[in-house]
Each structure stands twice: as C-alpha cells, then as structure tokens.
N, C-alpha and C positions, 0 to 999 in steps of 0.2 A: 504493500500500500504506500510505499515511499522509501527512498534511500536514506541512509544516515545523514548524507549531506543536506537533503531536503528537510529532514527532521531538525537539524541544527539551525537551518535558516528560519524555520517557523518559530523555534523556541527563542531565537534572537530578535524576533519582530517586536517592535515597541508598541505597535497598534494591536491591542487585544481583540478589538472587534474584527479586524481583518484575520488575525490568527484563528479565532474561533470559527469564523465563516469558512476559511480554507479547510479546517479540520472537519467541520460538519458536512461539507460537500464530499469529503472522502469516505464518509460512512455509507454503509449499504442503505439503499432506499427503504423506508419503512421502519428503520431502527427507532425504538421508543423505550420508555422506562417500564413498560409492562401493561398487561390487560387491565382495563378499568372495570371495576365491579361496584355495584351499589344497589339502589332501590328500583331498578327498572321493572317494567310490567312482565317481561318475558323471563320465566325461570330458567336458569342455566345449570346451577350446581349447588351442592351443599358443602359447607365446611364446618369444622368444630367451633363451638362457641369459644371466644377469647375474652379475657377480662377487659371490660370497657365497652363491649358490644351492646347495642340497644336491645333490651329484652323483647321489644315488640317484633324483632326480626326472627325470633326463635320459632321453629315449626312445632307448635304445641301438640298438634295431632300426632305427629311422628314421635314426639317425646312420650305421649300417652301409650303408644304401641311398643316402643323400643327402649324407653328410658334414656335415650341419647339426646344431648343438647346440641342441636345442629342449626346453623344459620342458612337461610336461603340467600343466594346471590344471583344476580343477573347482570348482563353487560349494559353499561351506560356510559355516556360521555361525562365523566366526573373528573374534576381537576385534582391533581396530586400536588401537595405542597413539597417543594424541593428546598431543603435547608442546606445552604453551603457554609462550611466552616473552614477557615484558613488559619493555620498555626503561623504566628508571626514572631516566634522566638528566634534568637540569633543564629541558631544552627541551620535555619532555612536559607541562610546566605551561602551555604556550602556550594562550591563550584568545582566541576571536574570536566575536562575536555571541552572547555568553553560553554558548558551547559550548567546553569545555576539551578538549584533546587527551587528557589522562590519563583523563578520565571516559568519553570515547568509546571509548578503548582497553580500559578495564576492562569496560565493558558488552559490547563486541564479544567479548572473550575469555570472559566469563561466559556469553554466549549460546551460543558454540561449545561450552563445557563442558557446558551444559545439554543440547544436542543429542547430544553424545557419550555423556553419562551415560544418557540415555533409550534409546540404542540399544546399550548394554552395552559400550562401548569403555572401555579403561583411560585414565586421565588422569594427567598430572604437570604441575607448575607450576614455572617458573624465573623469577627476577628478574635483570636486568642492572643493577647499580648500583655506584657507587664503584670501577669498574674490575674488578669481580668478577662471576662467574656464581654465583648462589645457588640451589641446588635447594630449593624451598620444600616441595613434597610429593613423595613417592615414587610410582612408577607403581602404579595400582590403580583399581578401579571403585567404591570406597567413599569416595573422598576429595572428592566434589563439594562438600559443604558446607564442608570445610576450605579448598578452593580459593577459594570465594566469600569466606570470612572473610579470607584473606590478601590477596585482591584489594581488598576494601573498605578495609583498613587501610594499604595500600601508599602511600608518599609518594615523589614524584619530586624529586630535588635533585642538585646538583653536575654535574660534567662527566665524560664518558667519556674516558679517556686515549688518546692517539694511538698509544702503543707497541703493537706487535704481540705478542700472547701466545697460548699454546695453552690451550684450555679443554677438558680431557678429558671433562667432564660432557656436553658437546654433541656428542661424536664417537662416539656409539653406532652399531653396525652392524645394529641390529634394524629390522624393517619398522615404520615409523611415519610419522605425519603431523606435521610440525613447523610450528607456527603462531606467527609472531613479529609483535608489534605495536610499531611505532616510527615516528618521523618520518624515519628514515634520512638525516638531515642530518649530514654528516660533514666534518671539516676535512681529513682525509687519506683513508685507506682503512679506518678502524677498523670500520665496520659491514660493508663488503663482505668484509673479512678473516674476520670471524666467520661469515658466510654460507658462504664458500668452505670453511671448516673443517668445516662440517656436511654438505656434499654427499656422498652415498653412493647407490649404485644402488638400495638398498632403501627409501630415504626419498623422500617428497614434502615440499617446503618451500613454504609459503605465507607471503609477506612482505606484511603490510598496512602500507603507507606512508600514514599519516594526516596530512593537511595541511589548513590553512585556506585559504579563498579568497584572502586577501591574501598568503599565502605562495606560492601557486602563480602568481598574477599580481597584483602590487601595483597598487592604484588609489587613491592617497591624495593629498591636497593640504594645503597649510599647514604651519606649523611643528609638528614632532612630536618626542616623546621616544622614542627607540628603546632597548630594554633587552635585553641578552644574558642569557637565562634561566639559563645555566650559569655564567657568570663574574660576573654581577651588574653588569657595566659598562654605562654608558648614555651616549648622546650626544643632543644636540638638533640637529636639522637640518631644512632645508626639504625636505619629502617630494617635492615636484615635481622637484627636482634629482636625487633618488635613484631615482625610479621607473624611468626608461628603462634605466639601468645595471643595476639590480636584476633587472628582468624579463629582460634579455638573459642575465645570468649564471645566473639560475635555470633558464631554458630549456636552456642548455648543460649545467648540472649534472644536470638530470633526464634528459636524453638520454644523458649519460655513465653515469649510474646504471643506466638501462635496459640499456645495452650490457654493463656490468660484471656485472650480475646475470642475464644471459642464459645460464643454466647448466642442465644436465640436471635435469629434475624440480623446477625452481625457478620459482615464479610470483610476480612482483612485482605486487601489487594496489594501485594508487594510488587513494586515496579522498579526496574533498572532504568534510570532516566537517560543513560547513554544508548541502551540497546532497544528500547521499545518506544517508537513514535506514538504520540498521543492518540492519533486516529486509530492505530492498531490496538492500543490499550482499551479505548472506549468500545471499539467493535467487539473485542474479547469479553469485556465485562458485561456489556448490554446483552450479548448473546448467551452468557452463562448465568446471569443473575436477574432474569426477568421476574418482576414482582408479581405476586398473586395474593 
C-alpha cells in the first residue's frame, strides 16, 4: 500500500488535513468502524445483556421460556462516539530514522478522525499532559477541523507522574470507541491504571502503542549518548554492553504489558513506526477489530 519512502514523506507532512486525506484514500472502499446496531424496527440478532443496557430492550418472553437475559438488536444508522486521546509526555518526542513518534501519532489520530467524520460519527479530543487529562473538544460531528488544529499545535514535554489519580472525564458510560495513542512506556502502572479506569461494557478501547525499531529491539554499537526525553538526563555508555540487558528487559516489559492490558473490549495494537505505514496499520486494525 506504499513504500517506506512514501511513508516517510507522509509522516513528515506539516499539513495534517492533507496527510489524513492521503491516508484515507489509500484505505479499501467501505472501511468503517463496524456495524451499527440499535432500536430499528427490523430484528436482526440477539446478544447477552450487559451492565448498563436499557431493560426495556430485554426479550421478556424469551426470558420466561429460557431464563436467559438477551437483548434484541437491529441494524440502524446510529452515530458512534469516537474519543481520541493523545499522550503528550516527553517520551513522545522520540525520533528514529527521521520519523518522530509524536508526528506518527498525530497523523494516525487525524486519519481516524477523518474516517469518523466522513461516516457521520461524533468526535472528541483529549490530551494527557502534565499529569492532567485535558478535554480539548467536546463531542460532536462538526469539530473535525478544530481537532486537526489542536493536533497540529500540540507539543509533547515533561513526565507523567507515577501517582494514581481518578480522571472523571475518561469514565463515561456511553457507547463509544476510545482510541489512545502513546508509547505506553511506564515506570510503574501509570498508563495501565488509566486504561483500567476507562473499561466499561459499552466501550471498545483501542490502544496504539507506537514504538521505534531500536526501542523494540536494540541493535547498536559504539559509544552512544542516551537521553531521557522526560527528565532530560543523559549518560554516555558503550551500547554493546547495554544491548543484551536492554533487549531482555524490554521483552519482559512488553509481555507484562500484554498481560496487564488483556481486558474486556480492550485491544493493544503495537506498531513499529518505521516498518508499518499508517494506511496499512489502519487497514489491518479496521479489518481485524470490527465493532459489534
């Protein structure tokens, strides 16, 4: 769906609207976030009752016969709320092979916003920075340009605190698709705590973990200067001595993260920002994670 050179050119684009439009046009016709179901007149299927469902939708006659709590669903044109969340901690400034994580994340979210806008879904945008959750735009289907504006001007800096806090803005109980872009690199459980706080039967949560090739598996030699993008601290060291230890610890970390985020209706989508063009990533995710 595109060469690495083309991928690099798209990620380096300063115009998010153009980048999102180019990527959207590369996707297969008819790609969408999933079948819409609701209160239509034509019955299509049953599904099991979930906490928060309207009790009026239970099939009480079927319950009387079988004792099963089942909800009737039918296809309708109902809007989905797509909540976009961008991590703006300093580690998002990581750059490798001329591709920065923050640029990749911005274009990814802009492309998703473009798709959602085209199919009439409502959108909202949140930033995670300085230990706070900031709601940038309220839910609506007319804020697409405003979302692009705020994404373009967003800057990543500082560290996300380790303390555990409650963030009411992320705890809605509405039917929605939550999409978060981050590196999900944590010292404690700061990111997994946030994800756990968002889990709800009506929500689907897609977590895009954006990493560079050298982050996923380091392959360096010689004396290097290593900089912590959140604290600003740096050290000089022989990369060869660090590689084996780093790779072992990273493999364990990623495995533990997979287990910690193995939650109902939560998908952790790990992406190598050098190797996977955004159009190919979205095509893969949308074909494998259709909502229902």
